[in-house]
C-alpha positions in Angstrom: 0.3 -0.2 -0.1 1.4 3.6 -1.2 0.3 6.4 1.3 -1.4 9.2 0.1 0.5 12.7 -0.3 -1.2 14.7 2.0 -1.2 14.8 6.0 -4.4 13.1 6.5 -6.4 13.4 9.5 -6.5 10.3 11.9 -10.9 10.4 11.2 -11.2 11.0 7.6 -12.7 8.3 6.2 -10.7 8.0 3.2 -7.6 7.2 5.4 -10.0 4.9 7.5 -11.0 3.3 3.8 -7.4 2.5 3.4 -6.9 0.3 5.9 -8.1 -3.1 4.8 -7.0 -5.7 7.3 -8.8 -4.1 10.6 -11.9 -4.9 11.4 -11.7 -7.6 8.7 -11.6 -11.6 9.0 -8.0 -11.9 7.8 -6.7 -16.3 6.7 -3.4 -15.6 4.8 -0.7 -13.4 5.2 -0.2 -10.0 3.2 3.0 -8.6 0.9 2.5 -5.2 2.7 2.2 -3.3 6.1 -0.6 -0.8 6.3 -0.6 3.0 8.1 -2.5 5.7 9.5 -1.8 9.0 10.6 0.9 9.4 13.1 -0.4 11.3 15.9 1.7 14.1 17.2 4.1 14.1 19.6 4.8 10.2 19.4 8.8 9.9 18.8 8.9 5.9 18.7 6.5 3.3 17.7 8.6 -0.2 18.5 7.1 -3.7 18.1 8.0 -7.2 19.8 7.6 -10.6 18.8 8.6 -13.9 19.7 6.7 -15.8 17.6 8.4 -14.9 14.3 9.6 -18.1 12.2 10.5 -18.9 9.2 12.7 -21.5 7.6 16.2 -22.3 6.9 17.6 -21.9 3.2 19.6 -24.4 3.3 17.9 -27.7 5.2 14.3 -26.2 5.1 13.9 -25.8 8.6 12.3 -23.9 10.9 13.6 -21.0 12.0 12.2 -19.0 15.5 13.4 -15.5 16.1 13.0 -12.8 18.8 11.9 -9.5 16.3 11.9 -5.9 17.3 11.0 -3.2 14.9 11.8 0.3 16.1 11.1 3.6 14.3 10.4 6.9 14.0 6.9 7.9 12.8 7.4 11.1 10.1 3.4 11.3 9.2 2.7 7.3 8.8 2.8 4.8 11.5 2.4 0.7 11.3 -1.0 -0.6 11.3 -0.5 -3.4 14.0 -2.4 -6.6 12.5 -1.2 -5.9 9.1 2.2 -5.8 10.8 1.2 -9.5 12.3 -0.2 -10.6 8.7 3.6 -9.1 6.4 5.3 -11.4 9.4 3.4 -14.3 9.2 4.3 -14.5 5.1 7.6 -15.0 6.4 6.3 -19.4 7.5 7.0 -20.8 5.0 10.0 -18.7 2.8 13.6 -20.2 3.0 15.2 -16.8 4.2 18.3 -16.1 6.2 18.2 -14.0 9.3 20.3 -11.0 7.7 17.9 -10.9 4.5 15.2 -11.2 6.6 15.8 -8.1 9.1 17.0 -6.2 5.9 13.7 -7.1 4.1 11.5 -6.2 7.2 13.5 -2.7 7.3 12.9 -2.0 4.0 9.1 -2.8 4.1 8.6 -0.8 7.2 10.6 2.4 5.8 9.0 2.1 2.1 5.8 2.0 3.2 5.6 4.4 6.2 8.8 6.4 5.6 9.8 6.7 8.9 12.5 9.1 9.9 14.8 6.4 11.3 13.6 2.1 11.2 15.8 -0.4 13.5 14.8 -3.9 12.7 16.2 -6.4 14.8 16.5 -10.6 14.7 17.5 -12.7 16.9 17.1 -16.4 15.3 16.9 -18.9 18.7 19.7 -21.5 18.8 19.9 -24.3 16.5 23.4 -26.2 16.4 24.5 -24.0 19.6 24.4 -20.5 18.1 22.2 -17.5 17.8 21.9 -15.2 15.2 21.7 -11.8 15.9 20.8 -9.5 12.5 20.4 -5.1 13.1 18.8 -3.5 9.7 19.0 0.4 10.2 18.1 2.5 7.4 17.6 6.3 7.7 19.3 8.7 9.6 
Protein backbone atom coordinates (compact mmCIF):
# COMPACT_ATOMS: atom_id res chain seq x y z
CA UNK A 1 0.00 0.00 0.00
CA UNK A 2 1.42 3.38 -0.98
CA UNK A 3 0.73 6.10 1.59
CA UNK A 4 -1.27 9.08 0.37
CA UNK A 5 0.66 12.25 -0.48
CA UNK A 6 -1.13 14.62 1.91
CA UNK A 7 -1.16 14.67 5.72
CA UNK A 8 -4.47 13.04 6.60
CA UNK A 9 -6.91 13.47 9.43
CA UNK A 10 -6.98 10.14 11.35
CA UNK A 11 -10.79 10.23 11.30
CA UNK A 12 -11.04 10.96 7.57
CA UNK A 13 -13.20 8.26 5.91
CA UNK A 14 -10.71 8.01 3.03
CA UNK A 15 -7.90 7.15 5.45
CA UNK A 16 -10.00 4.63 7.34
CA UNK A 17 -11.09 2.98 4.08
CA UNK A 18 -7.42 2.37 3.21
CA UNK A 19 -7.16 -0.01 6.19
CA UNK A 20 -8.31 -3.21 4.54
CA UNK A 21 -7.19 -5.61 7.30
CA UNK A 22 -8.30 -4.00 10.56
CA UNK A 23 -11.85 -5.01 11.43
CA UNK A 24 -11.96 -7.77 8.83
CA UNK A 25 -11.39 -11.51 9.01
CA UNK A 26 -8.17 -12.32 7.16
CA UNK A 27 -7.00 -15.92 6.87
CA UNK A 28 -3.84 -15.45 4.84
CA UNK A 29 -0.67 -13.44 4.91
CA UNK A 30 -0.42 -10.07 3.16
CA UNK A 31 2.41 -8.62 1.08
CA UNK A 32 2.63 -5.13 2.62
CA UNK A 33 1.87 -3.48 5.92
CA UNK A 34 -0.81 -0.80 6.16
CA UNK A 35 -0.43 2.66 7.66
CA UNK A 36 -2.48 5.31 9.43
CA UNK A 37 -1.65 8.95 10.25
CA UNK A 38 0.90 9.32 13.04
CA UNK A 39 -0.43 11.10 16.10
CA UNK A 40 1.37 14.29 17.10
CA UNK A 41 4.17 13.92 19.63
CA UNK A 42 4.78 10.19 19.12
CA UNK A 43 8.54 9.91 18.75
CA UNK A 44 9.22 6.16 18.88
CA UNK A 45 7.10 3.12 18.02
CA UNK A 46 8.34 -0.35 18.96
CA UNK A 47 6.90 -3.74 18.01
CA UNK A 48 8.21 -6.93 19.65
CA UNK A 49 7.39 -10.58 18.99
CA UNK A 50 8.84 -13.98 19.80
CA UNK A 51 6.74 -15.64 17.13
CA UNK A 52 8.49 -14.89 13.85
CA UNK A 53 9.06 -18.08 11.92
CA UNK A 54 10.83 -18.76 8.65
CA UNK A 55 12.76 -21.64 7.11
CA UNK A 56 16.45 -22.28 6.75
CA UNK A 57 17.30 -21.90 3.03
CA UNK A 58 19.75 -24.80 3.21
CA UNK A 59 18.05 -27.43 5.39
CA UNK A 60 14.39 -26.29 5.18
CA UNK A 61 14.19 -26.66 8.96
CA UNK A 62 12.09 -24.08 10.80
CA UNK A 63 13.83 -21.02 12.23
CA UNK A 64 12.19 -19.21 15.14
CA UNK A 65 13.17 -15.64 15.90
CA UNK A 66 12.66 -12.82 18.36
CA UNK A 67 11.96 -9.62 16.44
CA UNK A 68 12.09 -5.98 17.51
CA UNK A 69 11.04 -3.25 15.09
CA UNK A 70 11.64 0.31 16.26
CA UNK A 71 10.93 3.38 14.16
CA UNK A 72 10.58 7.16 14.42
CA UNK A 73 7.35 8.08 12.63
CA UNK A 74 7.04 11.19 10.53
CA UNK A 75 3.55 11.15 9.00
CA UNK A 76 2.59 7.47 9.16
CA UNK A 77 2.41 4.64 11.69
CA UNK A 78 2.26 0.92 10.95
CA UNK A 79 -1.06 -0.73 11.74
CA UNK A 80 -0.25 -3.71 14.00
CA UNK A 81 -2.68 -6.31 12.62
CA UNK A 82 -1.33 -5.76 9.12
CA UNK A 83 2.20 -6.14 10.49
CA UNK A 84 1.27 -9.48 12.06
CA UNK A 85 -0.20 -10.72 8.78
CA UNK A 86 2.83 -9.45 6.84
CA UNK A 87 5.21 -11.31 9.17
CA UNK A 88 3.05 -14.42 8.89
CA UNK A 89 4.09 -14.64 5.23
CA UNK A 90 7.64 -15.60 6.19
CA UNK A 91 6.66 -18.87 7.89
CA UNK A 92 7.05 -20.88 4.68
CA UNK A 93 9.85 -18.80 3.15
CA UNK A 94 13.44 -19.96 3.01
CA UNK A 95 15.54 -16.96 4.03
CA UNK A 96 18.68 -16.23 6.05
CA UNK A 97 18.23 -14.15 9.23
CA UNK A 98 20.28 -11.28 7.84
CA UNK A 99 18.21 -11.03 4.66
CA UNK A 100 15.00 -11.28 6.65
CA UNK A 101 15.98 -8.37 8.93
CA UNK A 102 16.87 -6.24 5.90
CA UNK A 103 13.65 -7.09 4.06
CA UNK A 104 11.45 -6.17 7.02
CA UNK A 105 13.34 -2.88 7.52
CA UNK A 106 12.86 -1.99 3.84
CA UNK A 107 9.13 -2.74 4.05
CA UNK A 108 8.72 -0.40 7.02
CA UNK A 109 10.85 2.30 5.36
CA UNK A 110 9.10 2.06 1.98
CA UNK A 111 5.57 1.94 3.36
CA UNK A 112 5.60 4.24 6.42
CA UNK A 113 8.57 6.41 5.43
CA UNK A 114 9.77 6.96 9.00
CA UNK A 115 12.74 9.12 9.91
CA UNK A 116 14.60 5.94 10.97
CA UNK A 117 13.82 2.26 11.36
CA UNK A 118 15.83 -0.41 13.15
CA UNK A 119 14.98 -4.09 12.89
CA UNK A 120 16.72 -6.46 15.28
CA UNK A 121 16.15 -10.13 14.58
CA UNK A 122 17.54 -12.72 17.00
CA UNK A 123 17.28 -16.24 15.68
CA UNK A 124 16.89 -18.85 18.39
CA UNK A 125 19.87 -21.16 18.76
CA UNK A 126 20.07 -24.21 16.58
CA UNK A 127 23.24 -26.23 16.81
CA UNK A 128 24.28 -24.03 19.74
CA UNK A 129 24.56 -20.79 17.73
CA UNK A 130 22.34 -17.74 18.09
CA UNK A 131 22.27 -15.25 15.23
CA UNK A 132 21.41 -11.59 15.71
CA UNK A 133 21.00 -9.38 12.64
CA UNK A 134 20.36 -5.63 12.79
CA UNK A 135 19.12 -3.62 9.82
CA UNK A 136 19.04 0.17 10.25
CA UNK A 137 17.72 2.58 7.63
CA UNK A 138 17.54 6.36 7.68
CA UNK A 139 19.20 8.97 9.89
